[in-house]
N, C-alpha and C positions, 0 to 999 in steps of 0.2 A: 435314742441309743444309736450308736454307729452301726451301719450295716442294715438298718431298717428303713422302711419307706417313710419319708417325711413329705406329706402333701404330694405335689406333682414331681418331686425330685426322685430320681432312681436311687436305689441303695448304693452306698459307696463300696468300692472294691479295694482290697489291699493285698499286695503281692510282695513276698520276700524272695528274692533270688539268692539261694543259699549254696554253700559248699566251702571247701577249703580255700585258702589263699591261693591265687593263681588260676582258679577254675574258670574265670571270665565273668564273675558275678557283675561287676560294674559295667562292663561292655554290654552284657545282655540286658541288665536293668535299664541302662540308658537307651538301648534300642527299643525296649518295650515302651518306655516313656515317650520317645519320639514318635512311635507309631500309634500310640493310643491316647496320649495327652495326660496319662497318669502323672501326678507330681512325683519327681524322683528325689531320692536321698541316698547318700553313701554312708553306711553305718560307721565307717572309719572316721568320719567327721565328728562323730559323737564321743569318741574316746577322749579321756582326760589326757593332759600333757604327761602325767606320770605313766599312764598305760602306753602311750606312744614311745616314751623313752625306754620303758621296759622292753617292748618288742624290738625297738631299734637296736638294743644291746644284745638281742638274741635270747631274751628270757620270755618264755611263754606266759600268757595270762592264766590265772587260775580262776575258780568260780568267784572268789571274793572280789577280784578286780573286775570281773565281768558283770556282776549283778547291777551295779548302778548304771553302767553303760546300757544294758538291756532295758532297764526301766525308763531311761531317757528316750530310747528309741520307741518303746511302746507309747510313751506320752506323746511323741511327735505324731505317730500314727493316729492316736485318739484325737489329737487337736485337728489334724487334717480332716478326719471323719466328721468331727463336729462342725467343720466349715462346709461339709458337703463335698469334699474333694477326695478322690480316689488316689492311691499312692502305689509306687513300686520302689522297693528298697533293696540295695545290695548289702547283704549281711551274712556272715558265716553261719550263724544259727546251728552250730554243730551238734548240740545235745537236745534231746526232747525237753528237758527242763528249761533250756534257753528259749526254745520255740514256744513253750507254754507262757513264759514271761512276755514274749512279743505278742501273743494272742490276747493279752490283757488290753492291748491297744485297740483291738477290733474283734468282735465275734466272727467276722467273716474275713479270715486271713488265710490266703493260699500261699503255698511254697512251691518254688521251682528249684529242684536240687540238681545242680550241675555236677554230675558224677562221672568218674572215669579212671583210667589207669594213672597211677602216681607218676609214671615216666612222662606222660603227656603234660601233666600239670607242672612237674619239675622243669620241663623244657620251656614252658610258657613263663614261669617265674624267672628263669635265667635271662630271658629276652626283655623283660620289662624294666623300665627305668624310673627312678624317682620314688619308689615305694619303700616305706620304712620296714616292711615285713621281710626279713631275710628268708631265703630258700631253706635255711637250716631249720626253720620252725615248721616246715611242711610235715615232717614226721610226727611232731606233737599234735598237729591238727588232725592228721589221719587217725592217730590213736584216740583222739577225743571224739571224732565223728560217730554219731549214733544214727543208723539208718532210720527212716521214718517208720512209725508204727502204723498198723492198718487203720486206726481211727483218725489219722492225720490227713489233711488235704495237701498231698505232696505229689507234684508231677516230676518224675525223674527223667532227665535228659542226658544224653551222651555228650560229655565235654569235648569229645573228638570232633563233633560237628562244627561247621563254620559258624561264626557268630550270627550271621544273617539267618541261617537255618534254625539256630537255637531260639532266636527272637520269634520267628514265624511259628515254630512248634509251641512255644510258651503261649503266644497269643491265641493260637487255635486250641491248644489243650485246655486252656482256662476260659475259653470263650470270651476273650477280652476285646475282640474286634468289633462287636456289635454296638453300633450307635455311640462310639466314643469320638469325641472331638477335643482338640487341644484346649487346655485351660490357660488363658492368657496370664493368670496369676502364678503359673507354675514356675518354681525356681528350685534350686538344689536343696535347700533346707527350709524354704518358705512355707 
């Protein structure tokens, strides 16, 4: 089973950097990956073309459109765990029920929630280029966001911090720095 000891191999670790669009999830998850060797994936890459078209046109996703996407991400986590590879993923994971689906990929799934003022996030969204998620959907994401419950493993970090500080805080807060080395097989979705 993923997350348990297999012979001499340490248990795999799986981390989801979560939050609303524009919070810096991808930047922080890539930073964690670079510093620890955890295999990185961007949840946006798992969206169907129909979901991307919907968001690009300014229509928020609903639960019906999210469930298959979340199940695909959980399967990716499970597959990497079966290979003995630890992962870090950038994914909104806005609701408890969404996080529960992601947990089906690994019993040892930690979350890093990049949280902060909407004004800071809105300003970041206005500066980024080439992303299909328009700033107009930020309000729907903020309305959907459910804070972590006490029984969830969620490290909350202030989105106002510099990306390097967020990466360092995540690595320290989740104790990811110990004996990690880069995985030469690591790739974006590999």
